N, C-alpha and C positions, 0 to 999 in steps of 0.2 A: 472423557475421565469425570468420572462421578469425585465432586471435590468434600471429603469431610468437614463442615463446620463444626467449630467449638462452639458451639452455642451452650449456656449455661441453661440447659433444659433439662427437665427428669421427668418422665411419665410416669404416676404413681400407680400403676395396674401392674406386678409383679406377680407373676407366674408361680403358684405355688398353692398354699394353704391359704382360703381365705379370713379373715378377722374381720370384727367389727371393731370400728372406731368412730369417734365423736368428731363432729363438724358444723361448723358454723354458718347460718345461711342466710344472708339479708334478704328484707323480706320488702317487698313493696309496699305503700298503700296507696292504692288504684281509684276508690271512687268512699265517696263518703254523703253523710249528710248530717245538717245542721251543729257541722265541724271545719275548722281552717285544717288546712292539712299540707304536709307534700311528702315525698317517696318514702320518707323513713320515721314522721311522727306527727301529732293531731294534737287537737285542745278547740274544746267547744267554743261557739263565738260568742256564745253570751244574748248577742242580739244583733239582728238583722234587721233592714228595713222593711217597712211597713208603710202602709197609708198613712198620712198627715190630714192636718184637719180639712184638706181641700180636697181630699179623696183621690191627691195624687203621690206616688211613689218614686221617691228620688233615687241613687245610688250613686255614690262615688265612684267611680272607674278604680281610682288606684287603691281604692280597700274591696282586696279582690280575695278569694274562698284558697285559690290556687290560680298561680299563672307561669306562665313560662317565656323570657326573653329570649329575644334572636341573639345567637349565643355570642353570631359575629361584633355582635354590637354592645352587648351588656353581659356581666358574667350575674350566675341565678339568684344571689341574694343581693342584688346591687340593691342602694335606693328609691323610690320615684322619682323621678326628675322633678322639680319645683317650681311654679312661679304663680309671681302674685293675683294674676288675673285669673286662673282658677280658682274655683269656690276651693275652700280646704286648704288651699296654696299648693296641691301638688297634681298631679295628672297623671295617666299610663300613655306608653309611646313604647316603641320597636318591642311589639309581643307578639308571641306566633299565636298565645291561648292564655284566657284567663275566663276565669269563672265567679259567678256572684250566687249567694243564695237570698231572698226576699221573700214577703208572705204578699199575700195578697187578700182583701176582706169579703170577696163572692168571685168566683167561676162565672169566667166570659169572656166576651172580647174583648181586650184593652189592645192600645196605640204604644209604643216603643216611639221612644226619640231620644239622638244621642246630641251631646253638645261636644263639638271635634274642631281640630284648628290643624289646617295642612297647608300654610304660607309658601311653602317652597315647590317649585315648578315639578311634577310628577304627576303619577296616578296612583291613586288611594283606597284601599279597599279592605272591608274584613266581613264573614259573614258570622249572622247571628244566630244561635242556636235557642229555645226556649224548650225547659222540657222535653228536650229528647227531640224537638223539629226544629230541621231549619226552613225557616221561614225564608230567606230571604239575603241582601247582602247591602253593604253599604259602600257604595262606587262615587270619588270621585275624581275628575281632573283636571288641573293646573296646566296652562297654560305659559303664561308669562306675561307682562306685557300689559296690554288694553284687551287679552283676546274673549270675545265672545264668549261666553257660558261659562267663565270660571268660576269658580264659590264665592264667598263673599270673602273680605279676610279676616283674620284674626279669630276668635271661635265664635262658634255661627251653631244651632238647632238645626240637626236633620231630621226629617222622619223617618221612618224604620217598619214601614207597614202596621197593619193588625197584628195579633195576635194573640192567643188563647191562655188563659191563667185556668189555674184550679184555685180554690178557697184554700188558705192554710200555704206552705210550703212550697217554694216555685225556686227555678232555678234559672240562669241565664248563661249562657257558653259564648263566647265571641271567640272566632280565630281567624289569623293574618289567611286570606283567599286569593292568592296568588299576589303584582303586584305589593305596592307599602302598605306599613299599619298607618294611621295617624293619629297624631295627638287626640286622647281623648279624655275630657275632663268629667263627665255626668252621664247618665243615662235613667231617663223619665218614663214612667209607666202613667199612661192616664185613661181611666175610661172612656171617655169619648175623644172622638177624631178632633173636633174644636178645641180640645185644650192644649193648643201649644205652647209649650214655656217661653219666657221673653228672659234677657238678660242673662240673669245669672241661674234660673230658673226656682225652682220651690222649696220650702223648706225639708231636711230631712226628718223623718223620724221613724224609730226602731219599736220593734217589737221585741221580745225576749224571748231567750231559746235555752234550756236547765239542759239540754240533753242532746245526744246524737251519738254516730256511730262511722266505721270507717270499714272499708272492707279491706284485706290485702288481692293481689293478684295468685292464681292460682302457681303451686308451684312442684314440680317437678323433681325428683330425687334418685337418681341413680345409688341400685343396691340399698333402698329405705330398710332397717329392719325396724327400727322406734322413731316416735316422735319422744325427744327427754324433755325440753324446757322451751319457753317463750318467754324472751329476753328483751328486755329496751321498753317496756310496754309504757305507756304515758301516761302520767300519774293522775288523769280522770278514769281511767279504764275501771269499770266497776262489774262487767261483764264479758266473756269470752266466749265466743260459737267457734266450732269447725263444720266444714262441708266440704264433701268430694268436687272434683272440678265443677258439676254441673249447678253448683250452690242451690240444689232444689230443694236441700234438707238440710236443715241448721241443728246442732246441736249443742245445746252448753256445756262447754266444761270448766268453767268456773264462776262463780258468783259473790260477788265484793268488792271493795279496794284491794288494790294491789300493793301494798307502800314498801316492800321491796324491789318493787319495776319487772318482778319477774315469776311466774308461775310454773311450774312441774305438769309436765301433759301425761309422760310414762302411757302414748296410745300405740298401737298397733299401726303400721301403714292403712289398716281399711278405716284408720279414725278420720282420714281426712285430712287435706292438704290446703285449705285455704280458710281464711281466718277472719270472722268479722269479733270489731269490739268494739262496745257499748259505753260512751262515755258520760260523764255527769259533772256540770257546771256546778256541784255542789264537792265536788271534792277538789284535791291540789288542781293547779294548773301548771306544778310542774313535770317535764319529761323525765321521765327515770333513764334512757337514754334511743340510739338507735334500735330502731326493730328488726328483732333477728329469733332464726328459730336453730335449737340444737337438737342435731340428729343425731342417731346413733345408723351407720351406714356399712355396705360390706365394701371392703377394703379392695375386693377383685373389681368392683363395682364402679367406683368414685374415683375415677381417675382425674389429673392433676398435672396441667402443664402448666410449669413456672419457670419463667425468662428471670426472678428477682424480680421485677420488675410490674410484671403481670403474670395475672393469673388466668387460668382458661380449664376451664370444669366440666369432665364429658361421660358420657354412659362409657364406660370400656367395652361393653357386647353390640351397642348401636353405632359408635363413634357421633351420637346426637351432642351438640354441641347446649350446653346448660347454663354456666355461669361465668361472664368474663369480671375480673377485679382486677385492684389495684394492689398489687401485692405489696407494697412498701404501708398503706394504710387500712387496709381488709376490703374497702369502699368499692360496691360494684358498680363499676361501668355498664354491664347488661344483668338485669334480674334476676333470679330464674323463674323462669315461667313455661310453658309451649317449649318442649325439646325442639332446634332448631338442626338441621342436617347438617353436620359439617363437609364441607367442601374442602378446602384446601386451608392452609397455614405457609401463611410467606417469611423467611428469616433473612434477616439482615444485620451484618453486624456492625457496628457505630464506627464511623470512619469512612466506611466501603458502600458504595452506590450498585456492588451487584446483589440482589434479591434473589433467594430459593424457592421454591416454590414445594409442597409435598405433599399427597393428598393421606388421608385417615390411616 
């Protein structure tokens, strides 16, 4: 016998005459240069690490452009842990990803060092990626007691092999690579292999950065009829461009500061579904809000399944899942991007253990 569950879900794809309505789609910032950014906002860095008087580039590990903590250990906006023995008083730990931007005064081979600590018994590892190339990975194991081969206790320097830098702006990314992520205090790039840092390491020097850019992930919107408005632009925005999914040709749709935090688009669907924002440090650093796209959609294609707490958006023709939102806050749990086919939906009533699964 089939049981009908009184689940408060409404699929808003009604049979009948189609009509357009406005919807607000949260956008995710996925990449950038010269900016510190998270998924929904950005600002110009202002300054990045560069060569000091001795020709060494020192980077504080806690001063990231973007990072993600292990959600089982730290919440996303948690402050960096502190330690008086760490340079600057703080360090990075329990990360799954962290990225840094820095400047080099010449292109060529450099040697990367890290100041780490892994006093607990266990296996510690992360992979480093420089300018998109994965070079090697840090790996230390501590067995405890007086085990032979254990790394030194406390903060210590480890060499991360030689890497290739370009003159000007460069990017370092580190990701957890199996095992546990160690505590990391600093990174240092040295122009020769024999320049091993000692103690706390070299002094930090900075290079000014007055502009940069960020890009959003491609957006696929079912039943799209018109792009209306871009809202929540960072206060430093001075130019907005758009492109198709391939991002092979960017077209400028706005130039100049955006005092209201929003611009009208009025573009047809062919105008592009990916955005690039150019930011300038001479503008206000205040955010206008969280970046979002307002669009007109065909109500017969833009289908929503709403439980009151969670909202899912589908293409009513293909059943492709495009977005999952927190219905109470409007925050996107999964941002619209490349459509993902819907396999099934599980329903469960509060207080009951039984789960009912339905296909599209």
